[in-house]
C-alpha positions in Angstrom: -21.2 -2.1 25.9 -17.8 -2.4 24.4 -17.3 -5.4 22.1 -14.5 -8.0 22.6 -12.9 -6.9 19.3 -12.9 -3.3 20.3 -11.4 -4.2 23.7 -8.7 -6.3 22.0 -7.8 -3.4 19.7 -7.8 -0.7 22.3 -5.8 -2.8 24.8 -2.8 -2.8 22.3 -2.6 1.0 22.1 0.1 2.9 24.0 -0.9 5.6 26.4 0.4 8.1 23.9 -1.8 6.7 21.2 -4.8 6.8 23.5 -4.1 10.4 24.3 -3.9 11.4 20.7 -7.1 9.4 19.9 -8.9 11.5 22.6 -7.5 14.7 21.2 -8.7 13.8 17.7 -12.2 12.9 19.0 -12.3 16.3 20.8 -11.3 18.1 17.6 -13.8 16.3 15.5 -16.6 17.2 17.9 -15.7 20.8 18.9 -14.2 22.3 15.6 -17.4 21.9 13.6 -19.3 23.8 16.4 -17.0 26.8 16.1 -15.3 26.4 12.7 -14.2 30.1 12.6 -12.5 29.7 16.0 -10.6 26.6 14.8 -9.7 28.3 11.6 -8.2 31.3 13.5 -6.3 28.8 15.6 -4.6 27.4 12.4 -4.2 31.0 11.2 -2.2 31.9 14.3 -0.1 28.9 13.9 0.5 29.5 10.2 1.7 33.0 11.0 4.6 31.5 12.9 5.6 29.1 10.1 8.7 30.6 8.5 8.6 31.3 4.7 10.6 29.4 2.2 14.2 30.5 2.1 15.3 32.2 -1.2 18.3 29.9 -1.4 16.0 26.8 -1.5 15.0 27.8 -5.0 18.5 27.5 -6.3 19.6 24.5 -8.4 22.7 24.5 -6.3 20.7 24.0 -3.1 22.0 20.9 -1.1 18.4 19.7 -0.9 17.6 20.2 -4.7 17.6 16.4 -5.3 14.9 16.0 -2.5 12.3 17.8 -4.6 13.0 15.6 -7.6 12.8 12.4 -5.5 9.4 13.5 -4.0 8.0 14.8 -7.3 8.6 11.4 -8.9 5.8 9.9 -6.8 3.2 12.4 -8.3 4.5 13.6 -11.6 4.3 10.4 -13.6 0.9 9.4 -12.3 -0.7 12.7 -13.3 1.5 14.1 -16.1 -0.9 13.0 -18.9 -4.0 14.3 -17.0 -3.1 18.0 -16.4 -5.3 19.3 -19.3 -8.3 17.6 -17.7 -7.4 18.8 -14.2 -7.1 22.4 -15.6 -10.7 22.1 -16.7 -11.9 20.6 -13.4 -12.2 17.0 -14.7 -10.7 14.2 -12.6 -10.5 10.4 -12.9 -9.3 8.4 -9.9 -9.8 4.7 -9.5 -11.8 4.6 -12.8 -14.4 7.0 -11.5 -14.7 10.1 -13.7 -16.1 13.4 -12.3 -16.4 16.8 -14.1 -16.8 19.8 -11.8 -17.1 22.2 -14.7 -14.0 24.2 -13.9 -11.1 24.4 -11.4 -12.8 27.1 -9.3 -16.0 25.0 -8.7 -14.4 21.8 -7.5 -16.5 20.2 -4.7 -13.9 19.1 -2.3 -16.5 17.1 -0.4 -17.6 15.1 -3.4 -18.3 11.4 -3.0 -18.7 8.6 -5.6 -21.4 6.0 -5.5 -18.9 3.1 -5.4 -17.9 4.1 -1.9 -19.9 4.4 1.3 -18.2 5.1 4.7 -14.6 5.5 3.5 -14.2 8.0 0.7 -10.8 7.4 -0.8 -11.8 9.1 -4.1 -12.4 12.3 -2.2 -9.1 11.9 -0.2 -7.2 11.4 -3.5 -8.7 14.6 -4.8 -7.5 16.4 -1.6 -4.0 15.1 -2.0 -3.7 17.5 -5.0 -1.0 15.3 -6.6 -2.1 16.6 -10.0 -0.8 20.1 -9.1 2.8 18.8 -9.1 3.0 18.2 -12.9 0.7 21.2 -13.5 3.4 23.4 -12.1 6.4 21.6 -13.6 5.0 20.6 -17.1 2.1 23.0 -17.5 1.6 26.3 -19.2 -0.4 29.5 -18.5 -3.7 27.6 -18.7 -2.5 25.1 -16.0 -0.9 27.8 -13.7 -4.1 29.9 -13.8 -6.1 26.7 -12.9 -3.8 26.1 -9.9 -4.5 29.6 -8.6 -8.3 29.0 -8.9 -8.0 25.6 -7.2 -6.2 27.0 -4.2 -8.6 30.0 -3.8 -11.6 27.7 -4.2 -10.2 25.3 -1.7 -9.6 27.9 1.0 -13.2 29.2 0.4 -15.0 25.9 0.4 -13.0 23.4 2.5 -14.5 24.5 5.8 -14.1 22.8 9.2 -17.9 22.5 9.8 -18.5 20.2 6.9 -19.3 16.6 8.0 -16.4 14.3 7.3 -13.9 17.1 6.6 -11.3 15.6 9.0 -11.4 12.3 7.2 -11.0 13.7 3.7 -9.6 17.1 2.7 -8.6 18.0 6.2 -7.3 14.5 7.0 -3.7 15.1 8.1 -2.6 12.2 5.8 -4.2 14.0 2.9 -2.7 17.4 3.9 0.7 15.8 4.1 0.4 14.4 0.6 -0.7 17.9 -0.5 2.4 19.5 1.0 4.7 16.9 -0.6 3.1 17.2 -4.0 2.6 21.0 -4.1 6.0 21.9 -2.7 8.0 19.5 -4.9 6.3 20.8 -8.0 6.7 24.4 -6.9 10.4 24.1 -6.1 11.1 22.5 -9.5 9.0 25.0 -11.4 10.5 28.0 -9.6 14.0 26.8 -10.6 12.7 26.8 -14.1 11.5 30.4 -13.6 8.1 29.2 -15.0 5.6 30.7 -12.5 4.1 34.1 -12.2 4.9 36.0 -9.1 1.2 36.2 -7.9 0.9 32.4 -8.1 4.2 32.0 -6.2 2.8 34.1 -3.3 -0.5 32.1 -3.3 1.4 28.8 -3.2 3.7 29.8 -0.4 0.9 31.1 1.8 -1.2 28.0 1.1 1.8 25.8 2.0 2.3 27.6 5.4 -1.4 27.1 6.2 -1.2 23.3 5.4 2.1 23.0 7.4 0.5 24.6 10.4 -2.4 22.2 10.2 -0.1 19.1 10.1 2.0 20.5 13.0 -1.3 20.8 15.0 -2.6 17.3 14.0 0.3 14.8 13.7 -1.4 11.4 13.7 0.3 9.7 16.6 -2.9 8.0 17.4 -2.6 5.9 14.2 1.2 5.8 14.0 2.5 3.7 11.0 2.6 5.2 7.6 0.3 8.2 8.7 2.9 9.6 11.0 5.6 8.8 8.5 3.8 10.9 5.9 3.2 13.7 8.4 6.8 13.9 9.4 8.1 13.6 5.8 5.9 16.6 4.8 7.2 18.7 7.7 10.8 17.7 7.2 10.5 18.5 3.5 9.0 21.9 4.1 11.5 22.9 6.9 14.4 21.8 4.8 13.6 24.6 2.5 12.4 27.1 5.1 14.2 30.2 6.2 14.3 28.9 9.8 13.5 25.9 11.9 12.2 26.7 15.4 14.4 24.9 18.0 11.6 23.2 19.8 10.2 21.8 16.5 13.6 20.7 15.4 14.0 18.6 18.6 10.5 17.1 18.3 11.0 16.2 14.6 14.3 14.6 15.4 12.8 12.5 18.2 9.7 11.6 16.2 11.5 10.7 13.0 14.0 8.4 14.8 11.1 6.8 16.7 8.9 6.2 13.6 11.8 4.7 11.7 12.7 2.3 14.5 9.1 1.3 15.1 7.8 1.0 11.6 10.7 0.2 9.2 11.9 -3.3 10.0 15.6 -4.2 10.1 15.2 -6.1 6.7 13.8 -2.8 5.2 10.1 -3.6 4.9 7.6 -1.4 6.7 5.9 -3.1 9.6 2.5 -2.9 7.8 3.9 -5.4 5.2 2.3 -3.8 2.2 4.3 -3.4 -1.0 2.2 -0.4 -1.9 2.9 1.6 1.2 6.5 0.4 1.0 7.0 2.8 -1.9 5.8 5.7 0.2 8.2 4.6 3.0 11.1 4.8 0.5 10.0 8.4 -0.3 9.9 9.4 3.4 13.3 7.8 4.1 14.7 9.7 1.2 13.5 12.9 2.8 14.6 12.0 6.3 18.1 11.0 5.1 18.6 14.5 3.5 17.0 16.7 6.1 19.9 18.9 7.3 18.5 19.9 10.7 18.0 16.3 11.9 20.8 14.9 14.0 23.6 13.0 12.3 22.4 9.9 14.1 18.9 10.1 12.9 20.0 10.9 9.3 22.4 7.9 9.5 19.5 5.7 10.6 17.3 6.9 7.8 20.1 6.4 5.2 20.8 2.9 6.4 17.1 1.9 6.4 16.6 3.6 3.1 19.0 1.2 1.3 17.3 -1.8 2.9 13.8 -0.3 2.1 14.8 0.0 -1.6 15.9 -3.6 -1.7 12.7 -4.7 0.1 10.5 -2.8 -2.4 12.4 -4.5 -5.2 12.0 -7.8 -3.4 8.2 -7.3 -3.4 8.1 -6.4 -7.1 7.0 -9.0 -9.7 8.7 -9.6 -13.1 5.9 -7.5 -14.7 7.2 -4.5 -12.8 4.2 -4.2 -10.5 4.0 -4.9 -6.8 2.7 -7.9 -4.8 -0.9 -7.5 -3.6 -0.6 -8.9 -0.1 -2.4 -6.9 2.5 -3.8 -3.5 1.3 -2.1 -3.0 -2.0 -3.1 -2.3 -5.6 -1.4 -1.1 -8.8 -1.1 2.6 -9.6 -1.1 4.2 -6.1 2.7 4.5 -6.2 5.0 4.4 -9.3 6.4 1.0 -10.2 9.4 0.5 -8.0 12.0 0.2 -10.8 10.9 3.6 -12.3 12.1 5.2 -9.0 14.9 2.9 -7.8 17.5 0.6 -9.4 16.4 -3.1 -9.4 18.1 -5.1 -6.7 19.9 -8.4 -7.5 18.6 -11.6 -5.8 19.5 -15.2 -5.6 17.0 -18.0 -6.5 16.0 -18.1 -2.8 15.8 -15.0 -0.7 14.1 -14.0 2.6 12.9 -10.9 4.4 13.3 -12.5 7.8 11.7 -9.8 10.0 8.8 -9.2 7.6 8.2 -12.9 7.1 8.3 -12.9 3.3 10.2 -15.5 1.2 11.0 -15.2 -2.5 11.8 -17.9 -5.1 12.8 -17.1 -8.7 14.4 -19.2 -11.4 13.6 -20.8 -14.7 10.6 -18.7 -15.5 9.0 -19.2 -12.1 8.6 -16.4 -9.6 6.9 -16.9 -6.2 6.4 -14.9 -3.0 5.3 -16.6 0.2 3.7 -14.7 3.1 4.7 -16.2 6.4 4.6 -13.2 8.8 2.3 -11.4 11.2 -1.0 -9.7 10.3 0.9 -6.4 10.9 2.2 -4.2 13.8 0.4 -5.1 17.0 -0.5 -1.5 17.8 -2.4 -0.9 14.5 -2.6 -3.7 12.0 -5.4 -2.0 10.1 -4.0 -2.7 6.6 -3.4 -6.4 7.3 -5.2 -9.3 5.6 -5.3 -12.9 6.9 -3.2 -14.0 4.0 -1.1 -16.3 6.2 1.0 -18.8 4.1 -0.5 -17.4 0.9 1.6 -17.3 -2.3 1.7 -15.2 -5.4 3.1 -17.2 -8.3 4.1 -16.0 -11.8 5.0 -18.2 -14.8 7.1 -16.9 -17.7 6.6 -13.3 -16.4 2.8 -13.6 -16.2 0.8 -13.6 -13.0 -0.7 -17.1 -12.5 -1.7 -17.6 -8.8 -2.7 -14.2 -7.4 -3.8 -12.6 -4.2 -7.5 -11.6 -4.3 -6.4 -8.0 -3.9 -8.1 -5.0 -2.4 -11.2 -3.7 -4.2 -12.0 -0.9 -1.7 -11.6 0.3 1.9 -15.3 0.9 2.6 -17.0 -1.3 5.2 -19.0 -4.1 3.7 -19.1 -7.8 2.7 -16.4 -7.5 0.1 -13.9 -5.6 2.3 -14.5 -8.2 5.0 -14.1 -11.1 2.6 -11.0 -9.8 0.9 -9.3 -9.5 4.3 -10.4 -13.0 5.4 -8.4 -16.3 5.3 -11.2 -17.8 3.2 -10.4 -15.6 0.2 -6.7 -16.3 0.2 -4.8 -19.3 -1.1 -3.0 -20.4 2.0 -4.1 -23.7 3.6 -7.4 -23.0 5.4 -10.4 -24.6 7.1 -13.9 -23.7 6.1 -15.3 -21.0 8.4 -12.1 -20.7 10.4 -10.7 -17.2 10.7 -7.4 -16.7 12.5 -8.1 -13.0 13.1 -11.2 -10.9 13.7 -12.2 -7.8 11.8 -14.7 -5.0 12.2 -15.2 -1.8 10.3 -12.8 -0.7 7.5 -9.5 -1.2 9.4 -9.9 -2.4 12.9 -8.6 -5.8 14.0 -9.5 -7.6 17.2 -7.9 -11.0 17.6 -4.4 -11.3 16.0 -2.4 -14.1 14.5 1.1 -14.5 13.2 2.7 -17.0 10.8 6.5 -17.5 10.7 9.2 -18.7 8.4 10.6 -22.1 9.2 13.2 -24.4 7.8 12.1 -26.2 4.6 12.2 -30.0 4.5 13.8 -29.9 1.1 17.6 -29.5 1.5 18.6 -28.3 -2.0 18.5 -24.6 -1.0 15.7 -23.9 -3.5 12.7 -24.2 -1.0 11.0 -22.0 1.5 8.4 -22.8 4.2 6.1 -21.2 6.7 3.9 -22.3 9.6 0.8 -20.8 11.3 0.1 -22.1 14.9 -3.4 -21.4 16.1 -4.5 -21.3 19.7 -6.8 -24.4 19.4 -3.8 -26.6 18.6 -4.2 -26.6 14.8 -1.0 -26.0 12.9 -0.9 -25.1 9.2 2.2 -25.4 7.1 3.2 -24.7 3.5 6.4 -25.4 1.7 7.3 -24.2 -1.8 10.2 -25.6 -3.8 11.7 -24.8 -7.2 11.7 -27.8 -9.6 12.7 -28.1 -13.2 10.3 -25.9 -15.2 8.1 -25.4 -12.3 7.2 -25.1 -8.6 6.1 -27.8 -6.1 3.8 -27.0 -3.1 3.2 -29.1 0.0 0.4 -28.0 2.4 -0.2 -29.7 5.7 -2.9 -29.5 8.4 -2.0 -30.9 11.8 -4.9 -31.0 14.2 -8.7 -30.8 13.9 -9.9 -28.9 10.9 -13.3 -28.8 9.2 -13.2 -29.1 5.4 -9.5 -28.3 4.8 -8.9 -26.6 1.5 -6.7 -24.4 -0.7 -8.4 -21.8 -2.9 -6.4 -20.6 -5.9 -7.3 -17.4 -7.8 -6.0 -17.5 -11.4 -6.6 -14.5 -13.8 -9.2 -15.1 -16.5 -6.6 -14.3 -19.2 -5.4 -17.9 -18.6 -7.7 -20.1 -20.7 -8.7 -23.5 -19.4 -7.6 -25.8 -22.2 -8.2 -29.1 -20.5 -9.2 -30.6 -17.2 -8.8 -34.1 -15.6 -9.5 -35.4 -12.1 -6.1 -34.4 -10.8 -4.9 -31.7 -13.2 -5.9 -28.6 -15.1 -4.1 -27.1 -18.1 -4.1 -23.4 -18.6 -3.0 -21.6 -21.7 -2.2 -17.9 -22.2 -0.5 -16.5 -25.3 2.2 -19.1 -26.0 2.6 -20.3 -22.4 1.1 -23.6 -21.2 0.8 -24.3 -17.5 -0.1 -27.7 -16.1 -1.3 -27.7 -12.5 -1.2 -31.3 -11.1 -2.5 -32.5 -7.7 -0.2 -35.3 -6.5 -1.8 -35.9 -3.2 -5.4 -34.8 -2.7 -7.9 -33.8 -5.4 -9.4 -31.0 -7.4 -12.7 -30.2 -5.7 -14.0 -27.4 -7.9 -13.2 -25.0 -10.7 -15.5 -22.0 -11.0 -15.4 -18.3 -11.8 -14.8 -15.4 -9.4 -13.1 -12.1 -9.1 -9.9 -10.4 -8.0 -8.9 -6.7 -7.8 -5.4 -5.4 -8.8 -6.8 -1.8 -9.1 -8.9 0.0 -6.6 -12.6 0.0 -7.4 -12.1 -2.3 -10.4 -13.0 -6.0 -10.4 -11.4 -8.5 -12.8 -12.6 -12.0 -13.6 -10.7 -15.0 -12.4 -10.8 -18.8 -12.3 -11.3 -20.1 -8.7 -9.6 -23.5 -8.3 -10.3 -25.4 -5.0 -8.0 -28.2 -3.9 -8.8 -30.6 -1.1 -6.1 -32.6 0.8 -5.9 -36.3 1.6 -6.7 -37.2 5.2 -3.9 -38.5 7.3 -3.6 -39.6 10.9 -4.0 -36.4 12.9 -4.5 -34.1 10.0 -4.4 -33.8 6.2 -1.8 -33.4 3.4 -2.0 -31.8 0.0 0.8 -31.8 -2.6 0.5 -30.0 -5.9 2.8 -28.6 -8.6 3.0 -26.2 -11.5 5.0 -26.9 -14.6 5.2 -24.8 -17.7 6.1 -24.9 -21.3 6.7 -21.8 -23.6 6.1 -21.4 -27.3 3.1 -23.7 -27.3 0.4 -23.4 -30.0 -3.1 -23.4 -28.6 -4.4 -25.7 -31.4 -2.0 -28.5 -30.3 -2.8 -28.2 -26.6 -6.6 -28.2 -26.4 -6.8 -32.0 -26.1 -3.7 -32.5 -23.9 -5.9 -33.3 -20.8 -9.1 -35.3 -21.1 -12.1 -33.4 -19.9 -13.6 -34.7 -16.6 
């Protein structure tokens, strides 16, 4: 019998998404039974994919800058690992695997840290490492690429369990096209590749393009379709011809995915700073794709400028991204290594996305007051409603718990929950319901509201729940610090705020209503003005995939009021403080 959560999720799908879901289920069931038949189907389609145009390899090609823009997302990540890759050794997410050589790579390999969602294997299938192997490598690396491509075609069969969720996942294939083609175009312009390898690469690319054309992920929409379309537009920009029917479909689908998934303020609808970087890459491709209509290219160019600003908006002073929703460091390059930093006032908003930003006097804060994600597929969303990330003197202080992994399990469930985040919450109350790796049943949506403070240096958000409970948070810049006011209106069991603070901050003193933290030469005093400190313990957070880091967990409880509860707390800081003079600044409780 279908569960309520499944019914809620399915009811939000469009007829088109349902149709593509059924198509995918049929492929996953039938292709493994007759893998040779399905391979011939892709072969026939690949035979109709036009080859790359000779003019596309010229430095004077109008699309020459496109390859550089795409390669930037792969080259820096893997440039220092090409020697290992040439020997069949790979390290993704801190998990090292040695296959013994490039020809003996097991494209179906899994690591023990994952169970039902194998992102390590998908990362291998992206082949992002081939991009710098072609551009920056030598004979050793080019020979290894030839062996990898031959080994892949021989081993990556359609009858292997899980192939369509790993090396033949259309998302992975799209990354493979983007990485391989960008590296190939740049290396060919450098006249650095042997002719035989060029032939192998071009044939391999056509086969991958044919697979994506056959399997665009309209059932998932969001960044998956964005990646599929970017790969196809990138290839056909450099192809000898673009079939008329395909040209029309791509124009329609590109315009549709931009309007649906890139909000007017520039952030993608999934509200993840990590996936935002990939949206910037896709919009760069769309805006330069010559066969798209002028209207679609204009839409892409307009959203590209806003998307760049939004990516910069979601970047901390340390150069790394915010961790709201599914995000971690290292999956995309730091924003300001790819784009120019944007300028912001002390108070800025992304009104459609529901993010607010405060920055001044050594304080940086981001407040999440938006929806869980797009209604049709909020799979990357977390219940981080009214949560904040707060930096002091360029150092992360109050953090999001992060994303340790995608695999189904207690940690994935907990990291997505309201209980793990630092917004005002109630013990055991979850605004949304989750099941599996990505599915979401019941939805919720916070919103930005007017702050009570009238100095123009404050932001606020509210979350209204169906049972009448309303949660509210306001953040305000103050001299040398930040003030927070949390409010619960309605019935709430055990209201609380749970703050995650990286373990690099040493607890140098604690009182009944305040804790002093010290890191390097920065002292931070966290004071509770209304309410109390309920607990200070140890826990974990994850700013890199499959890697846990220690943290302090500080639990604050509000003061009861008629009809609810209120909590007021503030952070103030001082720089150039010697640890020896601060250890006794707050009496131990």
